[in-house]
C-alpha positions as CSV (number, residue, x, y, z in Angstrom):
1,M,-27.0,0.7,-26.9
2,R,-29.2,3.5,-28.2
3,Y,-30.8,6.3,-26.1
4,P,-34.3,7.2,-27.2
5,W,-33.5,10.9,-27.5
6,S,-30.6,10.3,-29.9
7,E,-32.7,8.8,-32.6
8,N,-34.9,11.8,-33.4
9,L,-32.2,14.4,-33.9
10,N,-32.0,16.2,-37.3
11,P,-28.5,15.5,-38.6
12,R,-28.4,18.8,-40.4
13,I,-28.8,21.1,-37.4
14,A,-25.8,22.7,-35.8
15,L,-25.9,20.5,-32.7
16,T,-25.4,16.8,-33.6
17,V,-25.1,13.8,-31.5
18,E,-23.5,10.4,-32.2
19,L,-23.8,7.6,-29.7
20,S,-21.3,4.8,-29.9
21,A,-21.6,3.2,-26.5
22,V,-22.1,-0.5,-26.3
23,N,-23.7,-2.9,-23.8
24,T,-24.6,-1.1,-20.5
25,V,-21.5,1.1,-20.3
26,L,-22.5,4.7,-19.4
27,P,-20.7,6.7,-22.1
28,V,-18.2,9.5,-21.6
29,I,-19.5,12.7,-23.2
30,A,-17.0,14.2,-25.7
31,L,-17.7,17.8,-26.6
32,V,-16.2,18.9,-30.0
33,G,-16.6,21.8,-32.3
34,L,-16.0,20.4,-35.7
35,A,-17.5,17.5,-37.7
36,F,-14.1,15.8,-38.3
37,E,-13.3,16.0,-34.6
38,A,-16.6,14.2,-33.9
39,R,-15.7,11.4,-36.3
40,I,-12.4,11.0,-34.6
41,A,-13.8,11.1,-31.1
42,A,-16.4,8.5,-31.7
43,G,-15.8,5.1,-30.3
44,Q,-16.7,2.5,-27.6
45,G,-18.2,4.1,-24.5
46,V,-18.3,7.7,-26.0
47,L,-21.2,10.0,-26.6
48,V,-20.1,12.7,-29.1
49,V,-21.7,16.1,-29.0
50,C,-20.7,18.4,-31.9
51,R,-21.4,22.0,-31.0
52,G,-22.1,24.2,-34.0
53,S,-21.3,27.9,-33.9
54,T,-25.0,28.9,-33.4
55,C,-26.1,26.4,-30.8
56,E,-25.3,25.6,-27.2
57,P,-25.1,22.0,-26.1
58,S,-26.9,22.4,-22.8
59,S,-30.2,20.6,-23.7
60,T,-28.4,17.6,-25.1
61,L,-26.1,17.4,-22.1
62,Q,-29.1,17.5,-19.8
63,R,-30.6,14.6,-21.6
64,A,-27.3,12.6,-21.4
65,L,-27.0,13.3,-17.7
66,R,-30.5,12.0,-17.1
67,E,-29.4,8.8,-18.7
68,G,-26.5,8.5,-16.2
69,C,-23.4,10.0,-17.9
70,R,-21.0,11.1,-15.2
71,S,-17.9,12.2,-17.1
72,I,-17.2,14.7,-19.9
73,I,-14.1,15.6,-22.0
74,S,-13.2,18.4,-24.3
75,F,-11.5,17.0,-27.4
76,G,-10.3,18.4,-30.7
77,V,-7.9,21.0,-32.0
78,A,-6.8,24.3,-30.4
79,G,-4.8,27.4,-31.0
80,G,-1.4,27.5,-29.5
81,L,-0.5,30.2,-27.0
82,A,2.7,29.0,-25.5
83,P,5.6,30.1,-27.9
84,D,7.2,26.7,-28.0
85,L,4.1,24.8,-29.1
86,R,3.8,23.8,-32.8
87,A,1.1,22.3,-35.0
88,G,0.5,18.7,-33.9
89,D,1.6,19.1,-30.3
90,V,-0.8,17.6,-27.7
91,V,-2.0,19.4,-24.6
92,V,-3.8,17.8,-21.7
93,A,-5.4,20.5,-19.6
94,S,-4.4,20.9,-15.9
95,A,-7.2,23.5,-15.6
96,V,-9.6,25.3,-17.8
97,R,-10.0,29.1,-17.5
98,D,-12.8,31.2,-18.8
99,Q,-13.4,34.9,-18.4
100,H,-14.2,34.7,-14.7
101,T,-13.2,31.3,-13.3
102,I,-10.4,28.7,-13.3
103,R,-11.6,25.1,-12.9
104,A,-9.1,22.3,-12.3
105,T,-9.5,19.1,-14.4
106,D,-9.9,15.7,-12.8
107,P,-6.3,15.0,-11.7
108,I,-6.5,11.2,-11.9
109,W,-8.1,11.1,-15.3
110,S,-5.6,13.8,-16.6
111,R,-2.7,11.8,-15.2
112,R,-3.9,8.7,-17.0
113,L,-4.2,10.7,-20.2
114,L,-0.7,12.1,-19.7
115,G,0.7,8.6,-19.5
116,T,-0.7,7.4,-22.8
117,V,1.2,9.5,-25.3
118,P,4.8,10.7,-25.0
119,D,5.7,14.4,-25.2
120,I,2.3,15.7,-24.1
121,R,2.2,19.2,-22.6
122,H,0.3,19.6,-19.3
123,G,-1.0,23.1,-18.7
124,P,-4.0,25.3,-18.5
125,I,-6.3,25.9,-21.4
126,V,-8.4,29.0,-21.8
127,G,-11.9,28.8,-23.4
128,V,-13.3,31.6,-25.5
129,N,-16.5,32.3,-27.3
130,S,-15.0,33.5,-30.6
131,A,-11.9,32.5,-32.5
132,V,-8.5,34.1,-31.6
133,L,-6.7,34.5,-34.9
134,D,-4.2,37.3,-34.6
135,P,-0.7,36.4,-33.2
136,R,-0.6,39.6,-31.1
137,A,-4.0,38.7,-29.5
138,K,-2.7,35.2,-28.8
139,R,0.4,36.5,-27.1
140,E,-1.7,38.9,-25.0
141,L,-4.0,36.0,-24.0
142,H,-1.0,33.9,-23.0
143,A,0.5,36.7,-21.0
144,G,-2.7,37.5,-19.2
145,T,-3.9,34.0,-18.4
146,G,-0.8,31.7,-18.4
147,A,-2.8,29.3,-20.7
148,V,-0.8,27.3,-23.2
149,A,-3.7,26.8,-25.6
150,V,-7.1,28.2,-26.5
151,D,-10.3,26.7,-27.8
152,M,-14.0,27.3,-28.0
153,E,-15.3,24.2,-26.1
154,S,-13.2,23.5,-23.0
155,H,-14.8,26.2,-20.9
156,L,-18.3,24.8,-21.8
157,V,-17.1,21.4,-20.6
158,A,-15.7,22.8,-17.4
159,Q,-18.9,24.8,-16.7
160,A,-21.0,21.7,-17.3
161,A,-18.8,19.6,-15.1
162,D,-19.0,22.1,-12.3
163,A,-22.8,22.5,-12.6
164,H,-23.5,18.7,-12.6
165,N,-20.7,17.3,-10.5
166,L,-19.0,15.5,-13.4
167,A,-15.4,14.4,-13.7
168,F,-13.9,16.3,-16.6
169,A,-10.8,16.5,-18.8
170,A,-9.5,18.2,-21.9
171,V,-7.3,16.8,-24.7
172,R,-6.4,19.2,-27.4
173,V,-4.0,19.2,-30.4
174,V,-2.5,22.5,-31.6
175,V,-3.6,23.5,-35.1
176,D,-2.4,27.1,-35.3
177,P,0.8,28.0,-33.4
178,V,0.9,31.4,-31.7
179,H,2.9,33.0,-34.5
180,R,0.5,31.9,-37.2
181,T,-2.0,34.3,-38.7
182,V,-5.2,32.5,-39.8
183,P,-6.5,34.0,-43.1
184,E,-10.1,34.7,-43.7
185,A,-10.2,32.1,-46.4
186,A,-9.5,29.4,-43.8
187,L,-12.5,30.5,-41.7
188,M,-14.7,30.3,-44.8
189,A,-14.1,26.5,-44.9
190,L,-16.1,26.1,-41.7
191,S,-19.9,25.8,-41.9
192,P,-22.2,26.7,-38.9
193,G,-22.7,23.0,-38.2
194,G,-19.0,22.2,-37.9
195,S,-18.4,20.6,-41.3
196,T,-16.0,21.9,-44.0
197,E,-16.9,23.5,-47.3
198,V,-14.6,24.1,-50.3
199,N,-16.5,26.5,-52.5
200,P,-16.5,29.5,-50.0
201,V,-12.7,29.0,-49.7
202,L,-12.2,29.2,-53.4
203,R,-14.4,32.3,-53.8
204,E,-12.5,34.0,-51.0
205,I,-9.0,33.2,-52.5
206,V,-10.2,34.3,-55.9
207,A,-11.4,37.6,-54.4
208,R,-8.2,38.1,-52.4
209,P,-5.4,36.0,-53.9
210,S,-2.8,37.4,-51.4
211,Q,-4.2,35.0,-48.8
212,L,-3.1,31.9,-50.8
213,A,0.4,31.5,-49.2
214,A,-1.0,31.9,-45.7
215,F,-3.9,29.5,-46.5
216,I,-1.4,26.8,-47.7
217,R,0.6,27.1,-44.5
218,V,-2.6,26.8,-42.4
219,A,-3.8,23.8,-44.5
220,F,-0.5,22.0,-43.8
221,D,-0.8,22.8,-40.1
222,A,-4.3,21.4,-40.1
223,Y,-3.2,18.2,-41.8
224,V,-0.5,17.7,-39.1
225,A,-2.9,18.4,-36.3
226,R,-5.6,16.0,-37.7
227,S,-3.0,13.2,-38.0
228,A,-1.9,13.8,-34.4
229,L,-5.5,13.9,-33.2
230,L,-6.2,10.5,-34.9
231,R,-3.0,9.0,-33.3
232,V,-3.9,10.3,-29.9
233,R,-7.5,9.1,-30.1
234,R,-6.4,5.5,-31.1
235,I,-3.9,5.4,-28.2
236,I,-6.3,6.7,-25.6
237,G,-8.8,4.0,-26.5
238,P,-12.4,3.2,-25.2
239,E,-14.1,5.8,-22.9
240,F,-11.2,8.2,-23.4
241,G,-9.3,6.3,-20.7
242,F,-12.0,6.9,-18.1
243,S,-12.6,3.2,-17.5
244,G,-11.9,2.2,-14.0
245,L,-12.3,5.7,-12.6
246,T,-16.0,5.3,-11.8
247,D,-15.7,6.1,-8.1
248,S,-15.3,9.8,-8.7
249,T,-16.3,11.2,-5.3
250,P,-12.8,11.6,-3.9
251,V,-11.5,12.7,-7.2
252,K,-14.2,15.3,-7.5
253,D,-13.5,16.6,-4.0
254,G,-9.8,16.9,-4.9
255,F,-10.3,19.0,-8.0
256,I,-12.9,21.2,-6.3
257,A,-10.3,22.0,-3.7
258,L,-7.7,22.7,-6.4
259,S,-10.1,24.9,-8.4
260,R,-10.8,27.0,-5.3
261,E,-7.0,27.4,-4.8
262,L,-6.6,28.5,-8.4
263,N,-9.3,31.0,-8.2
264,A,-8.0,32.4,-5.0
265,H,-4.7,33.3,-6.8
266,P,-5.7,33.9,-10.4
267,R,-3.2,35.1,-13.0
268,G,-4.0,38.2,-15.0
């Protein structure tokens, strides 16, 4: 099944879309931030939207919604905020917090996701617009929000779900624990479109070789996180486990009520 608007997109722009739905199943929208996350997320009944650092996904989401998509998930890696989380640990969000609002995730969908993989952490995720790299900043964010992990897409998913009456969920794998400092060389690997590039990393390490040890630790964490993300995605299966939850009205009413309760008593 191909949507007419998905065939004319330039694959080199920051915002890319891959449609892998089949037959007449309305796909789950999966919002990711990196190209490798997009490749992992792709599968039956899934519309993958990869958000580059210079582009917002609103126009693509609008088009997908017009085609009938009624569910959205935030998927990929995240920074750990809770002190006990390590690289490769999996978090299913109970709620997503941004600067102003806390939005509860779909409780039924989240409960199904929690039942798929052992040892998953269930807790709030905070969404930010720029990377949080310093351990002190991560600890302050955890203390101020109560969130167990941080990423740059989940708040966009929560906002889209709220604006368009969508069921939403978030599954994230920790890539950098709270104590880990991410060196500048690691950031150089990420292109604006979400892909990875080696040459900028090599230039940065040559310019500042003191980063090498920290970069090796971060690279190992990234390998562990990617392996965990692959495993979780295989286990969750088609439509990110949303199949059978199509009657979302009572579910939506439930997490609207929970969101209101959370915002009435915010932390921080």
